[in-house]
C-alpha positions as CSV (number, residue, x, y, z in Angstrom):
1,M,12.1,-17.0,17.6
2,K,8.3,-15.3,17.5
3,T,7.5,-13.6,13.6
4,F,5.2,-11.9,12.5
5,K,3.1,-12.2,9.4
6,I,1.5,-9.0,7.6
7,H,-0.6,-9.2,4.6
8,L,0.0,-5.9,2.0
9,I,-3.3,-5.6,0.3
10,R,-4.3,-2.9,-2.5
11,H,-7.2,-1.7,-2.1
12,G,-10.0,-2.3,-5.2
13,L,-10.5,0.0,-7.8
14,T,-11.8,3.5,-8.3
15,E,-12.8,5.6,-11.3
16,G,-9.4,7.1,-10.7
17,N,-7.4,4.0,-10.8
18,L,-10.1,2.9,-14.1
19,K,-9.6,6.6,-15.8
20,Q,-5.6,5.7,-15.3
21,Q,-5.1,8.8,-13.7
22,Y,-2.5,10.0,-10.3
23,I,-4.3,9.3,-7.4
24,G,-2.9,10.2,-4.0
25,V,-4.4,12.3,-1.6
26,T,-7.9,12.6,-3.3
27,D,-10.4,10.4,-1.2
28,L,-11.9,9.0,-3.9
29,P,-14.1,6.1,-2.9
30,L,-13.7,2.7,-4.8
31,A,-16.0,2.8,-7.9
32,A,-18.6,0.1,-8.5
33,V,-16.7,-2.2,-10.7
34,G,-14.1,-2.0,-7.9
35,V,-16.7,-3.3,-5.3
36,S,-18.0,-6.1,-7.8
37,E,-14.2,-7.1,-8.5
38,L,-13.3,-7.9,-4.7
39,I,-16.8,-9.4,-3.7
40,R,-15.6,-12.0,-6.7
41,L,-12.1,-12.2,-5.6
42,K,-13.3,-12.8,-2.1
43,E,-15.8,-15.5,-3.2
44,E,-12.7,-17.4,-5.2
45,T,-10.0,-16.7,-3.2
46,D,-9.2,-18.1,0.2
47,Y,-8.2,-14.3,1.7
48,P,-5.9,-15.0,4.7
49,K,-7.3,-14.8,8.0
50,V,-5.6,-12.0,10.3
51,D,-5.7,-11.5,14.2
52,K,-6.0,-7.7,13.1
53,V,-6.6,-5.4,10.5
54,Y,-4.9,-2.2,9.7
55,S,-5.8,0.3,7.0
56,S,-4.9,3.5,5.0
57,P,-7.2,6.0,6.3
58,M,-8.5,6.8,2.6
59,I,-12.0,5.7,2.0
60,R,-10.6,3.2,-0.9
61,C,-8.9,1.5,1.6
62,R,-11.3,1.5,4.3
63,Q,-13.9,0.5,2.2
64,T,-11.8,-2.4,1.3
65,A,-11.1,-3.6,4.3
66,N,-14.7,-3.7,5.7
67,I,-15.3,-6.0,1.8
68,L,-12.7,-8.4,2.3
69,Y,-12.5,-8.6,6.4
70,P,-16.0,-7.4,7.3
71,N,-16.1,-8.9,10.9
72,K,-12.6,-7.1,12.2
73,D,-12.5,-3.7,13.6
74,I,-10.1,-1.9,11.3
75,K,-7.1,0.1,12.8
76,L,-6.1,3.0,10.5
77,I,-2.4,4.2,10.4
78,E,-1.9,7.8,9.0
79,N,1.3,7.2,7.8
80,M,0.6,4.2,5.3
81,R,-1.3,6.9,3.2
82,E,-0.6,7.2,-0.6
83,I,1.9,10.0,-2.0
84,D,0.9,13.5,-2.7
85,F,1.3,13.6,-6.4
86,G,1.2,17.6,-5.8
87,D,0.9,19.0,-9.2
88,F,0.0,15.8,-11.1
89,E,-2.5,14.7,-9.0
90,G,-5.7,13.7,-10.9
91,K,-4.3,13.9,-14.0
92,T,-3.4,11.0,-16.4
93,A,0.0,10.7,-18.4
94,G,-1.3,11.7,-21.3
95,E,-2.1,15.1,-19.8
96,L,1.3,15.7,-18.3
97,E,3.0,15.2,-21.5
98,A,3.0,19.1,-21.5
99,F,4.5,19.6,-18.1
100,P,8.7,20.1,-18.5
101,S,9.0,18.4,-15.1
102,Y,6.8,14.9,-15.8
103,A,9.7,12.9,-18.1
104,D,12.2,13.8,-15.4
105,W,9.8,12.8,-12.5
106,A,9.0,9.7,-14.3
107,A,12.1,8.3,-15.1
108,G,13.2,9.1,-11.9
109,R,15.8,11.6,-12.6
110,I,13.8,14.2,-9.7
111,S,12.6,12.8,-6.8
112,A,9.3,14.8,-6.2
113,A,6.5,15.9,-8.7
114,P,5.7,19.6,-8.4
115,N,4.5,20.9,-5.1
116,G,4.5,17.1,-4.4
117,E,5.7,14.7,-1.3
118,D,9.6,13.3,-2.0
119,N,10.0,10.0,-2.6
120,T,12.5,9.6,-0.1
121,E,10.0,11.2,2.5
122,F,7.2,9.2,1.5
123,A,9.4,5.9,2.3
124,K,10.6,6.7,5.3
125,R,6.8,7.5,6.0
126,L,5.7,4.2,5.4
127,C,8.5,2.6,7.1
128,V,7.9,4.7,10.2
129,G,3.5,3.0,9.3
130,L,5.2,-0.2,9.0
131,N,7.1,-0.2,12.5
132,E,3.7,1.2,14.1
133,I,1.8,-1.5,12.8
134,V,4.8,-4.5,14.2
135,R,4.8,-2.5,17.5
136,D,1.0,-2.8,17.9
137,M,0.8,-6.5,16.9
138,M,3.8,-7.0,19.5
139,A,2.0,-5.2,22.0
140,S,-1.3,-7.2,21.3
141,G,-0.3,-10.1,21.0
142,A,-1.3,-10.9,16.9
143,E,0.7,-12.6,14.7
144,H,-1.2,-11.8,11.9
145,S,-2.3,-9.2,10.1
146,A,-3.5,-7.7,6.7
147,V,-3.1,-4.0,5.9
148,I,-5.2,-2.4,3.3
149,M,-3.4,0.1,1.2
150,H,-2.3,1.6,-2.0
151,G,-0.5,0.3,-5.0
152,G,2.3,2.8,-4.9
153,A,2.6,2.3,-1.0
154,I,3.0,-1.6,-1.6
155,M,5.1,-0.7,-4.0
156,M,7.9,2.2,-2.6
157,L,8.1,-0.1,0.7
158,L,8.6,-3.0,-0.5
159,A,11.6,-2.0,-2.7
160,S,12.8,0.1,0.6
161,C,12.9,-3.0,3.1
162,A,12.3,-6.1,1.8
163,V,14.1,-9.2,0.7
164,P,15.2,-10.2,-1.9
165,R,15.5,-6.7,-3.2
166,K,14.0,-5.7,-6.6
167,S,12.8,-2.5,-8.1
168,M,9.3,-0.5,-7.0
169,V,7.7,-2.2,-10.7
170,E,9.1,-5.7,-9.3
171,W,6.5,-5.1,-6.5
172,T,3.3,-3.8,-8.6
173,C,0.2,-5.8,-7.9
174,P,-3.7,-5.7,-8.6
175,A,-6.5,-4.3,-7.2
176,G,-7.2,-6.8,-4.7
177,S,-4.2,-8.6,-4.6
178,G,-0.4,-8.0,-2.7
179,F,2.7,-9.5,-0.9
180,S,2.8,-11.3,2.6
181,I,5.9,-10.4,4.2
182,L,7.4,-12.4,7.2
183,V,8.6,-9.7,10.0
184,T,11.2,-11.0,12.5
185,P,11.5,-8.8,15.7
186,S,15.4,-9.0,16.2
187,L,16.3,-8.4,12.3
188,Y,13.3,-5.9,11.5
189,H,14.7,-3.4,14.7
190,S,18.5,-4.2,13.8
191,S,18.3,-3.8,9.9
192,G,14.6,-2.5,9.3
193,V,14.5,-5.9,6.4
194,V,11.5,-7.8,6.1
195,E,11.5,-11.0,4.2
196,V,8.6,-11.3,1.1
197,I,7.2,-14.7,1.2
198,N,3.9,-14.7,-0.7
199,Y,1.7,-13.5,-3.1
200,V,-2.1,-13.0,-2.2
């Protein structure tokens, strides 16, 4: 039975990451240190060889894709964007302590930041995006691909559909790193489940 290997890789560091801000819809580029760190990782690490590269449309992901896979065309997948943090966008945890709803949101008691995207809708959107990628791979005959996306998006996607089952925080990964998943079409289309097989 044919399977597809997909490497979910987090983009490099931005100034927002360095300042520990919640950055979702803000279209920040990579910071200089983010670029140099990705170049170092590429020189010291064997990134997976792939047939196709997919990316969130955000500039930080596109830049990362061009650094890690400079000779590959990049197919943008709109549904792999990061979550919209609404009123929390661009703020740090310290700045948000004054917001009464922040503690409830951070603890998972409410599923969306004020005026932000709901976690359930975020998870559904990411699963739709993964389905787009799997279908495109099947149509093109590609068996190995990389998806350059966001740390929070990787966490939410794997918490939603991956085995082994883990909480979101257990799928945290540093910039330039991620997880490899194996997609078996019959299992995936019947149950929506993918298998995490390796760390990138």
